[in-house]
N, C-alpha and C positions, 0 to 999 in steps of 0.2 A: 690305143686299142682298149676297149673296156673288157671286163671279165667275161661277159657272155660271148663276145666275138672270139676271144681267145679259146673258150671252151669249144665253140663250133669249129675253129681251126684245128684244135687238137683232135677232135673227133674225126675230121677228114684225114688227118695224118695217120691216126690209128687205123682207119679203114684201109688206107693205101699200104700201110706196113703189115696189114693182116694181124694186128695185135688184138685178138678178140677180147681178152680180159680188160684191157684199157678202154677199148671201144664200148663194151657193155657198161663199164663203170661211168664213163662220161655220158653215154646215152641216158643212163638212169638219172644222173645229176641234172642234165638238160630237161628231162621229162619232169622232174621235181620242180625245177625253176618255172617251166611253162605252166604247170598246174597251179603254182602260187600266183603267177601272173593272171591266169584266168580267174582265180578266186578274187584277186584284188582289182581286176579290170584295168591294169596298167602295167607298164614295164617296170621291172625291179631295178633298183640302184645296186651298185657294186657291194655296198655294205650289207644289203639284204641277201645278196647271192652268197657272200662270205658266211653269213649266218646259216644258210642252207648247207653249204659245204661243211661247216663245223658240225652241224647236226648229223650229216651223213657219216662223217668220221667217227663221231661218238657212237652211232649205231653199230658201225663196223667193229669198233673196239670192244663193245659189249658182246657182239656175236663171236668175235675171236676168242674172248675169254671163256665163253660158254662152250665153244668147240674144243678148246684146250681141256676143259674140265671133263668133257665127254669123250676124250681120247681121239678126237678127229683132227689131228695136226694138219692134214692135207687141206681141210676146209679153213682152218685157222690161218694157214699160210696164204690162202687165196684172199681172205679178208685183209690180212696185213699188206698184201700187194696193192689191193684197192685203196687202202689208207694212204700208201705212198703216192699213188697217182693223184688222189684228192688233195693231199697236202701241198702239191705244187701250186694250187690255186688260192692258198691262204697267204696273207702277208707274212713278211719275215717275223718269226717269233721273237718276243722280247726276252731279254735275259732276266734271270731272277733278281740279279743285283739292281737293274734299272727299275724293275717292277717294285721291288722293296723300297727303293728310294722314293718313287712317286707315291707309294702308299703312305709313307711317313709324312710327305708333304701334305697330302689330302687330310690325314688325321690331324695334323697341326692346324690346317686352314679351318677345319670344322670344329676344332677344339674338343674333340671327343677322346675319352680315355677308358671307356667301359665296353665290355664285350656286348652289352645290350645295344650299342650303337653300330653294330656290324652292318646292318641294313643301310644305314645312311652312307657309309663309306662305299659299300658295294654299288649303290645307286650311281655313284659318280665314276667309279673305277671300271666297271664292266663295259659300259659303252665306249670308254676311252681305249680299251685294249681288246675290243671285239675281234676275234679271229687270231689275235697275236698271243693270247695266253688262255689257258684252260680255266674255266670258271671255278672249278674245284680247287685248283692251285691258288687262284686269287683269294678265295674264301679262306683257305688254310693260312695264307700269308697275312691276311687282314686280322684274323683271329690271333695269330701269333704276335703281331705288332700291338694289338690292343691289350694283350695280357702282360706286356712288358711294363 
């Protein structure tokens, strides 16, 4: 079952369970996917859907932080619950240890050792771990490895 089908199935289950928060979250995600499909005039692949899920999670994390700063813990909690629903559709996250190991391999393969070469490493690593690691986490680890 591909990711889009599992989202539709989850939407039906949330509808039957009368879980309005999960239902609205999944509906919004499916709407975003359909909009992108209309723009591209083709069906999206799973990795493209994962990219959309990741961006939705990022938006909600930013909103949650802003709500916390504004003293609206109720809205922040709602955003955090939506993040939890969306994270179910991302692949299994990679451990920092495994990520660090792969980073060192790529750095050795490329033969880079300067922080100026961060972009070269990122070009290879980000597509490899799309949806499994946060891009800012990857960037921090690459910078740390290149400084050593």
